[in-house]
N, C-alpha and C positions, 0 to 999 in steps of 0.2 A: 207576370210570373215573379214570385218572390223567391229569393235564394236564401238558404239557411246561412246564418252567420258562421263564418269560418274563424275558429279560434286559433291564434298563433301557436306554434309548437313551443311548449314550455322549455324544451331543450335549448332554445336560442339563448336562454340566460347563461348557458355555458360559454357562449362566444364572448360575452362581456368580460369574463374572468380568465379566459383561456391563455392569453399571452402572459399574464402574471402567474397563473397556476401551473403552467407546463413546467417551467424550471424548478418550481417548488416540489411538485409531485415527483418528477424525475430524480431530483437530488435526494429526496427522502428515500426513494426506492434504491437508488444506486448506493447510497451510504449503508444500507442494510443488507443488500445482496452482493455488492462488490463486482457485479458482472454487467457490463454496459448493454449487451444484447438482451439479457433478461430484464434489466431495468426498463429498456425501451418497450419490450413486449408488455410488461406489467403496467407501464404508463398508458399504453394504448388500451389495455383491458380496463384500466381505471376510468378513462374518459368514455369508453363505450358503456361501461356499467353506469356511469353518471347520467348518460343520455337516457338510458332505460329508467333510472330512478327518477329523473326529472319529469318523466311522462306519467308517473304514477299519481294517483289522486291526491294524496297527502304528502307530497314531497317537501323536504326541508328547503330553505333558501340556499341557492348555490353560493358557495364560498370556498376559499382555499382550504381552511381547516376541514370542511366537509369532504372535499376531494382527497385530502390526506387520509381521512378516515376510510374512505373507499379503497385507497391504495394499500392501507394497512391490511384490510380484509383480503384484497387480491394477493398480497404477499403471503399471508397466512394460508390461503387456499393453495398457493403454489407449493409452500412447504409441506402441507398435508399430502398433496398429490405426490410430491417427491418422496416423502417418507413411505407412502404406500408402495411406491415402485421399489424403493430400497428394501423394504421389508419382504416383498415378494421375491426379490433377487436373493436375499439372504436365505429365505426358506428353500428356494430351489437349490442353492449352493450347499446348505447344510441344515437339514431339518432338525438336527439336535441342538442347534445354537439357540439359546433362549436368554433374553435380557442383556444387560450390559455389565453385569458382574459387580455392581455396587450394592453392598449390603447396608441396609438401614437408611434413614433419612435424617442427615444432620441438618436440622432446621437453622441453627445459627452457623454462619459461615465466617469464621474468624480470619480467613486468609486475607491478610492486608499486605499487599505487595505493590510496588511500582510496576505497572505493566507496560511493556513496549507496545504502542498502539498498532504498529504494523504486524508484529508477531501475534498480537491478540486477534486482529482481523483475520489473519491467515488461519489461526487455530479455530476461530469461530466458523470459518468457511469449511473446515475439515470435519467438523462435528456432524452427527446425523441431523437430519432436518428437524426432528422433534426437539432435540436439545437446542439447536440453533434458534428455532422459533421461540421457544420458551425464554431463553436468555436474552434475545433481542427485544422481545416485548417487555420483559421485566426490567432490564437494565439499560437498554439504549432508548426505548420509548418511555421508560419510567412509569409503566402501568403497575397497579397493585396486583397482588396475586389473584384476587377475585376477578379482576378484569382480564388477566391473562387466561384464567380458567374458562371464562365465558367465551373468549375468542377462539380458544383451542377446543372447545366443546368437552371440557373435563370438569370434574368436581374440584373444589378448592383443595381438598385433601390430596387428591391425585396430582394436582398441579404443584403443590408443595413438594411432594416426593419427586416429581419430574424435575423441578428446579434444583433440588439437592443433588440428584444424579447428574444433571447437566453441569452444575458447578464443579462436581468432582471430575467429570470427564474433561471439562475445560482445563481444570487445574493440572490433571495428569498430562494432557497433550501440551499445554503451555510449558510445563517443566521439561518435557522431552525436547521441545523446540529450542529452549534456551540452554539446554544441557544441565539443568538443575537436578541435583539428586535430593530425594526426600520422600518421606512416607506420605501416603494419601490419607 
């Protein structure tokens, strides 16, 4: 009797980079979300997602940058879920509340200030998930507007507007935190 050849599980390739990748992926997520528990959950989701991706027919080679890319997608997915939940809660609380009150889209952002990193991180954490995700992807991850738009499932034009509103919201909140007076 002949037995069919058993192909090894392609997800075993993850084991080869796991010890090196784990602190990289966790550090990436923790630095962006600032919450240990959430970073641990997203790290777990990242590796589970990587196992599934490895088992697909045309999976890319397993590497730390590839895993960071998966982590970035998991973080964006988390922010999207959170924003949907926050939006639903706002609608329940006040059906008449619409938008964030920022008129126009100032494409050029001339605000050049020395920012206190701890205050900036706190302000970023207090922003809505849609603003936080856009600012993080654009300025912390250094992605272009088109890449941010693609990750957030928006058009480039809509993303430019979102980034303008997010910068304005960040600026207002940052000024409140440091006690700065000034017009927006």
